[in-house]
BALOBA-1460 file (C-alpha; in Angstrom, 3 decimals):
// residues 228
<rec num="1" residu="m" x="183.026" y="106.871" z="67.324"/>
<rec num="2" residu="s" x="182.289" y="107.513" z="63.309"/>
<rec num="3" residu="d" x="179.724" y="109.478" z="61.995"/>
<rec num="4" residu="q" x="177.872" y="106.061" z="60.754"/>
<rec num="5" residu="r" x="177.817" y="104.478" z="63.817"/>
<rec num="6" residu="h" x="176.395" y="107.904" z="65.364"/>
<rec num="7" residu="s" x="173.922" y="107.947" z="62.796"/>
<rec num="8" residu="f" x="173.293" y="104.536" z="63.554"/>
<rec num="9" residu="h" x="172.718" y="104.963" z="66.817"/>
<rec num="10" residu="e" x="170.393" y="107.780" z="66.556"/>
<rec num="11" residu="q" x="168.406" y="105.930" z="64.725"/>
<rec num="12" residu="l" x="168.140" y="103.287" z="67.425"/>
<rec num="13" residu="d" x="167.090" y="105.808" z="70.058"/>
<rec num="14" residu="g" x="164.496" y="107.659" z="67.793"/>
<rec num="15" residu="m" x="162.896" y="104.103" z="67.544"/>
<rec num="16" residu="v" x="162.784" y="103.772" z="71.237"/>
<rec num="17" residu="d" x="161.492" y="107.271" z="71.460"/>
<rec num="18" residu="e" x="158.540" y="106.239" z="68.381"/>
<rec num="19" residu="v" x="157.644" y="102.905" z="70.572"/>
<rec num="20" residu="v" x="157.832" y="105.087" z="73.753"/>
<rec num="21" residu="s" x="155.298" y="107.601" z="72.034"/>
<rec num="22" residu="m" x="153.218" y="105.112" z="70.653"/>
<rec num="23" residu="g" x="152.937" y="103.327" z="73.687"/>
<rec num="24" residu="q" x="151.219" y="106.244" z="75.801"/>
<rec num="25" residu="y" x="148.999" y="106.829" z="72.636"/>
<rec num="26" residu="a" x="147.676" y="102.992" z="73.313"/>
<rec num="27" residu="r" x="147.603" y="103.392" z="77.014"/>
<rec num="28" residu="d" x="145.420" y="106.638" z="76.458"/>
<rec num="29" residu="m" x="143.052" y="104.535" z="74.075"/>
<rec num="30" residu="v" x="142.593" y="101.957" z="76.838"/>
<rec num="31" residu="q" x="141.581" y="104.164" z="79.267"/>
<rec num="32" residu="r" x="139.486" y="106.134" z="77.090"/>
<rec num="33" residu="a" x="137.972" y="102.720" z="76.404"/>
<rec num="34" residu="g" x="137.604" y="102.179" z="79.475"/>
<rec num="35" residu="q" x="135.863" y="105.858" z="80.470"/>
<rec num="36" residu="a" x="133.203" y="104.950" z="78.104"/>
<rec num="37" residu="l" x="132.495" y="101.340" z="79.547"/>
<rec num="38" residu="v" x="131.490" y="102.356" z="82.551"/>
<rec num="39" residu="s" x="129.534" y="106.112" z="81.537"/>
<rec num="40" residu="r" x="128.238" y="103.599" z="78.605"/>
<rec num="41" residu="d" x="129.503" y="106.381" z="75.697"/>
<rec num="42" residu="g" x="128.866" y="104.975" z="72.667"/>
<rec num="43" residu="l" x="130.420" y="107.932" z="70.959"/>
<rec num="44" residu="a" x="133.420" y="107.800" z="73.003"/>
<rec num="45" residu="a" x="133.906" y="103.930" z="72.356"/>
<rec num="46" residu="e" x="133.780" y="104.788" z="68.617"/>
<rec num="47" residu="e" x="136.653" y="107.269" z="68.858"/>
<rec num="48" residu="v" x="138.470" y="104.844" z="70.311"/>
<rec num="49" residu="i" x="138.181" y="101.572" z="67.525"/>
<rec num="50" residu="k" x="138.683" y="105.019" z="64.862"/>
<rec num="51" residu="d" x="142.629" y="105.443" z="66.742"/>
<rec num="52" residu="d" x="143.083" y="102.137" z="65.842"/>
<rec num="53" residu="d" x="144.035" y="102.909" z="62.519"/>
<rec num="54" residu="p" x="146.441" y="105.156" z="63.266"/>
<rec num="55" residu="l" x="147.812" y="103.446" z="66.082"/>
<rec num="56" residu="d" x="148.878" y="100.166" z="63.321"/>
<rec num="57" residu="l" x="150.182" y="102.784" z="60.759"/>
<rec num="58" residu="r" x="152.639" y="103.990" z="63.055"/>
<rec num="59" residu="y" x="153.891" y="100.304" z="63.943"/>
<rec num="60" residu="l" x="154.286" y="99.209" z="60.407"/>
<rec num="61" residu="k" x="156.100" y="102.420" z="59.904"/>
<rec num="62" residu="l" x="158.233" y="101.314" z="62.446"/>
<rec num="63" residu="e" x="158.795" y="97.982" z="61.601"/>
<rec num="64" residu="e" x="159.796" y="99.368" z="58.140"/>
<rec num="65" residu="a" x="162.805" y="101.223" z="60.214"/>
<rec num="66" residu="w" x="163.803" y="98.563" z="61.574"/>
<rec num="67" residu="l" x="164.094" y="96.078" z="58.778"/>
<rec num="68" residu="q" x="165.897" y="99.196" z="57.008"/>
<rec num="69" residu="t" x="168.198" y="100.172" z="59.786"/>
<rec num="70" residu="m" x="168.957" y="96.143" z="59.940"/>
<rec num="71" residu="a" x="169.877" y="95.390" z="56.375"/>
<rec num="72" residu="l" x="171.781" y="98.604" z="55.968"/>
<rec num="73" residu="q" x="173.772" y="98.583" z="59.312"/>
<rec num="74" residu="t" x="175.929" y="95.857" z="60.684"/>
<rec num="75" residu="p" x="174.466" y="95.719" z="64.867"/>
<rec num="76" residu="v" x="176.936" y="94.263" z="67.585"/>
<rec num="77" residu="a" x="175.821" y="92.521" z="70.447"/>
<rec num="78" residu="g" x="174.363" y="95.839" z="72.895"/>
<rec num="79" residu="d" x="173.236" y="97.026" z="69.087"/>
<rec num="80" residu="l" x="171.260" y="93.513" z="68.687"/>
<rec num="81" residu="r" x="169.695" y="93.723" z="72.069"/>
<rec num="82" residu="v" x="168.158" y="97.378" z="71.547"/>
<rec num="83" residu="m" x="166.871" y="96.161" z="68.067"/>
<rec num="84" residu="s" x="165.082" y="92.966" z="69.550"/>
<rec num="85" residu="v" x="163.687" y="95.167" z="71.949"/>
<rec num="86" residu="i" x="162.215" y="97.655" z="69.843"/>
<rec num="87" residu="l" x="160.808" y="95.078" z="67.698"/>
<rec num="88" residu="h" x="159.628" y="93.169" z="70.535"/>
<rec num="89" residu="s" x="158.230" y="96.359" z="72.554"/>
<rec num="90" residu="g" x="156.700" y="98.114" z="69.772"/>
<rec num="91" residu="h" x="154.696" y="94.625" z="69.039"/>
<rec num="92" residu="s" x="153.347" y="94.501" z="72.643"/>
<rec num="93" residu="v" x="152.303" y="98.357" z="71.574"/>
<rec num="94" residu="e" x="150.303" y="97.662" z="69.096"/>
<rec num="95" residu="r" x="148.433" y="95.174" z="70.807"/>
<rec num="96" residu="i" x="147.820" y="97.429" z="73.571"/>
<rec num="97" residu="g" x="146.110" y="98.966" z="71.297"/>
<rec num="98" residu="d" x="144.079" y="96.266" z="69.958"/>
<rec num="99" residu="q" x="142.972" y="95.414" z="73.486"/>
<rec num="100" residu="a" x="141.535" y="99.145" z="73.659"/>
<rec num="101" residu="v" x="139.441" y="98.467" z="70.700"/>
<rec num="102" residu="s" x="138.236" y="95.243" z="72.026"/>
<rec num="103" residu="t" x="136.739" y="97.205" z="75.277"/>
<rec num="104" residu="a" x="135.675" y="99.933" z="73.144"/>
<rec num="105" residu="g" x="133.731" y="97.346" z="71.091"/>
<rec num="106" residu="a" x="132.368" y="96.039" z="74.141"/>
<rec num="107" residu="v" x="130.485" y="99.122" z="74.567"/>
<rec num="108" residu="r" x="128.657" y="98.847" z="71.089"/>
<rec num="109" residu="l" x="128.005" y="95.238" z="71.775"/>
<rec num="110" residu="t" x="126.066" y="96.103" z="75.337"/>
<rec num="111" residu="l" x="124.384" y="99.340" z="74.719"/>
<rec num="112" residu="g" x="120.777" y="99.140" z="76.558"/>
<rec num="113" residu="m" x="121.582" y="96.221" z="78.171"/>
<rec num="114" residu="p" x="120.923" y="96.498" z="82.226"/>
<rec num="115" residu="s" x="124.366" y="96.890" z="83.819"/>
<rec num="116" residu="q" x="125.608" y="95.947" z="87.787"/>
<rec num="117" residu="p" x="127.296" y="99.096" z="89.218"/>
<rec num="118" residu="q" x="129.814" y="96.784" z="91.259"/>
<rec num="119" residu="v" x="130.974" y="95.322" z="87.971"/>
<rec num="120" residu="l" x="131.372" y="98.699" z="86.324"/>
<rec num="121" residu="a" x="133.471" y="99.143" z="89.825"/>
<rec num="122" residu="t" x="135.699" y="96.376" z="89.206"/>
<rec num="123" residu="v" x="136.405" y="97.473" z="85.710"/>
<rec num="124" residu="a" x="136.845" y="100.418" z="86.424"/>
<rec num="125" residu="e" x="139.964" y="99.725" z="88.893"/>
<rec num="126" residu="i" x="141.002" y="97.251" z="86.265"/>
<rec num="127" residu="v" x="141.695" y="100.158" z="84.003"/>
<rec num="128" residu="d" x="142.956" y="102.108" z="86.828"/>
<rec num="129" residu="l" x="145.702" y="99.636" z="87.756"/>
<rec num="130" residu="v" x="146.787" y="98.632" z="84.177"/>
<rec num="131" residu="c" x="147.056" y="102.004" z="82.801"/>
<rec num="132" residu="p" x="150.367" y="103.305" z="85.397"/>
<rec num="133" residu="m" x="151.576" y="99.819" z="84.330"/>
<rec num="134" residu="v" x="151.956" y="100.779" z="81.064"/>
<rec num="135" residu="d" x="153.549" y="103.856" z="82.430"/>
<rec num="136" residu="t" x="155.781" y="102.327" z="84.396"/>
<rec num="137" residu="a" x="157.401" y="99.682" z="81.960"/>
<rec num="138" residu="l" x="157.467" y="102.811" z="79.076"/>
<rec num="139" residu="d" x="159.489" y="104.416" z="81.600"/>
<rec num="140" residu="s" x="161.760" y="101.962" z="82.349"/>
<rec num="141" residu="l" x="162.676" y="101.741" z="78.608"/>
<rec num="142" residu="e" x="163.016" y="105.464" z="78.280"/>
<rec num="143" residu="r" x="165.063" y="105.647" z="81.239"/>
<rec num="144" residu="r" x="166.809" y="102.174" z="81.077"/>
<rec num="145" residu="d" x="165.729" y="101.572" z="84.282"/>
<rec num="146" residu="l" x="165.997" y="97.698" z="85.521"/>
<rec num="147" residu="d" x="164.182" y="98.694" z="89.196"/>
<rec num="148" residu="l" x="161.552" y="100.422" z="87.373"/>
<rec num="149" residu="a" x="160.500" y="97.591" z="85.193"/>
<rec num="150" residu="m" x="160.741" y="94.881" z="87.919"/>
<rec num="151" residu="s" x="158.140" y="96.771" z="89.374"/>
<rec num="152" residu="v" x="155.483" y="96.047" z="86.620"/>
<rec num="153" residu="p" x="154.963" y="92.605" z="87.552"/>
<rec num="154" residu="i" x="154.087" y="93.533" z="91.389"/>
<rec num="155" residu="m" x="151.790" y="95.873" z="90.080"/>
<rec num="156" residu="g" x="150.019" y="93.677" z="88.038"/>
<rec num="157" residu="r" x="149.147" y="91.687" z="91.508"/>
<rec num="158" residu="p" x="146.089" y="93.566" z="92.388"/>
<rec num="159" residu="v" x="144.578" y="92.891" z="88.791"/>
<rec num="160" residu="e" x="144.604" y="89.520" z="88.979"/>
<rec num="161" residu="r" x="142.729" y="89.392" z="92.067"/>
<rec num="162" residu="l" x="139.900" y="91.842" z="90.764"/>
<rec num="163" residu="e" x="139.823" y="89.191" z="87.463"/>
<rec num="164" residu="r" x="139.126" y="86.643" z="90.032"/>
<rec num="165" residu="s" x="136.179" y="88.292" z="92.164"/>
<rec num="166" residu="m" x="134.405" y="89.063" z="88.194"/>
<rec num="167" residu="y" x="132.916" y="85.709" z="88.609"/>
<rec num="168" residu="g" x="131.491" y="85.955" z="91.826"/>
<rec num="169" residu="l" x="129.585" y="89.250" z="91.060"/>
<rec num="170" residu="v" x="128.586" y="87.240" z="87.400"/>
<rec num="171" residu="a" x="126.984" y="84.758" z="89.646"/>
<rec num="172" residu="k" x="124.679" y="87.884" z="91.452"/>
<rec num="173" residu="c" x="123.582" y="88.734" z="87.927"/>
<rec num="174" residu="r" x="121.766" y="85.082" z="87.439"/>
<rec num="175" residu="e" x="118.714" y="86.387" z="87.880"/>
<rec num="176" residu="d" x="118.292" y="88.481" z="84.840"/>
<rec num="177" residu="e" x="119.298" y="87.082" z="81.727"/>
<rec num="178" residu="e" x="119.940" y="89.661" z="79.887"/>
<rec num="179" residu="q" x="122.184" y="91.590" z="82.888"/>
<rec num="180" residu="l" x="123.817" y="87.930" z="82.632"/>
<rec num="181" residu="e" x="124.795" y="87.946" z="79.412"/>
<rec num="182" residu="w" x="126.087" y="91.484" z="79.879"/>
<rec num="183" residu="a" x="127.930" y="90.645" z="82.885"/>
<rec num="184" residu="v" x="129.521" y="87.960" z="81.041"/>
<rec num="185" residu="r" x="130.627" y="90.137" z="78.709"/>
<rec num="186" residu="m" x="132.318" y="92.013" z="80.926"/>
<rec num="187" residu="t" x="134.189" y="89.085" z="82.366"/>
<rec num="188" residu="v" x="135.988" y="89.052" z="78.727"/>
<rec num="189" residu="v" x="136.364" y="92.819" z="79.193"/>
<rec num="190" residu="a" x="138.121" y="92.201" z="82.397"/>
<rec num="191" residu="r" x="140.477" y="89.564" z="80.905"/>
<rec num="192" residu="n" x="141.093" y="91.685" z="78.017"/>
<rec num="193" residu="l" x="141.897" y="94.346" z="80.284"/>
<rec num="194" residu="g" x="144.412" y="92.280" z="82.114"/>
<rec num="195" residu="r" x="145.905" y="91.614" z="79.342"/>
<rec num="196" residu="v" x="146.627" y="94.904" z="78.835"/>
<rec num="197" residu="g" x="148.590" y="94.866" z="82.007"/>
<rec num="198" residu="a" x="150.505" y="91.300" z="80.635"/>
<rec num="199" residu="r" x="152.033" y="93.226" z="77.581"/>
<rec num="200" residu="a" x="152.982" y="95.876" z="79.815"/>
<rec num="201" residu="v" x="154.598" y="93.173" z="82.170"/>
<rec num="202" residu="d" x="156.592" y="91.858" z="79.074"/>
<rec num="203" residu="i" x="157.730" y="95.671" z="77.874"/>
<rec num="204" residu="a" x="159.617" y="95.494" z="81.355"/>
<rec num="205" residu="e" x="160.692" y="92.222" z="80.609"/>
<rec num="206" residu="q" x="162.515" y="93.299" z="77.590"/>
<rec num="207" residu="v" x="163.827" y="96.212" z="79.145"/>
<rec num="208" residu="a" x="165.417" y="93.773" z="82.068"/>
<rec num="209" residu="f" x="166.812" y="92.168" z="79.325"/>
<rec num="210" residu="l" x="168.394" y="95.306" z="77.553"/>
<rec num="211" residu="l" x="170.311" y="95.979" z="80.943"/>
<rec num="212" residu="s" x="171.309" y="92.376" z="81.659"/>
<rec num="213" residu="g" x="171.939" y="90.376" z="78.328"/>
<rec num="214" residu="v" x="169.878" y="87.263" z="79.587"/>
<rec num="215" residu="f" x="165.834" y="87.083" z="78.364"/>
<rec num="216" residu="r" x="164.052" y="85.552" z="81.483"/>
<rec num="217" residu="e" x="160.389" y="85.600" z="82.587"/>
<rec num="218" residu="f" x="159.713" y="87.671" z="85.096"/>
<rec num="219" residu="t" x="157.865" y="84.952" z="87.126"/>
<rec num="220" residu="s" x="161.033" y="82.920" z="86.590"/>
<rec num="221" residu="e" x="162.286" y="81.773" z="90.306"/>
<rec num="222" residu="d" x="165.552" y="83.424" z="89.045"/>
<rec num="223" residu="w" x="164.434" y="86.779" z="89.205"/>
<rec num="224" residu="d" x="163.386" y="88.577" z="92.590"/>
<rec num="225" residu="t" x="159.763" y="90.207" z="92.059"/>
<rec num="226" residu="g" x="159.960" y="91.298" z="95.685"/>
<rec num="227" residu="p" x="160.232" y="95.039" z="96.624"/>
<rec num="228" residu="t" x="163.510" y="96.797" z="95.681"/>
């Protein structure tokens, strides 16, 4: 391998490492936003919101590095797949950070409103489920592991059930108008957290594309998403 090609592959590896690092940062934001929501900690929520700017800056720098690499190198088929995965996964990570900010923003909007313990417990459970989904998707990218990638959508099934259960919990709050407003806002939070899981699935799909050379959504019948 020529020195130029070796340098190119080092650049690709560096960008993949940055996507993983950014993903871990965004995942931490989600976890802290969930904790702030459950504990109703406005200061902690504001810290999560502030952390979005550094993540956005890292994403912009990643895009700049990606464009520069694309302009100066001549990627072949396998390299192009890596480049595609870097771009798409980086965007998914940035959106995970945005969902963390939305969750933290809900703390600001609902402070002082009467809450409902079962609703908060459900939101906390969703957080506890989607954060490992992000971890697993990032691990699959870092390790180039198809089995890990394909396990991510399976991990998301309980999240879907919990999101649906929120509507019944909201109905229990209908006798208190202020609590009902709070609970409705929590359904939005639950949906936003569910999107964190969906972004984890997006990253896992990119890993499968990288390893197989064919892009298919994991909802496709072409994939066996049962236990491996």
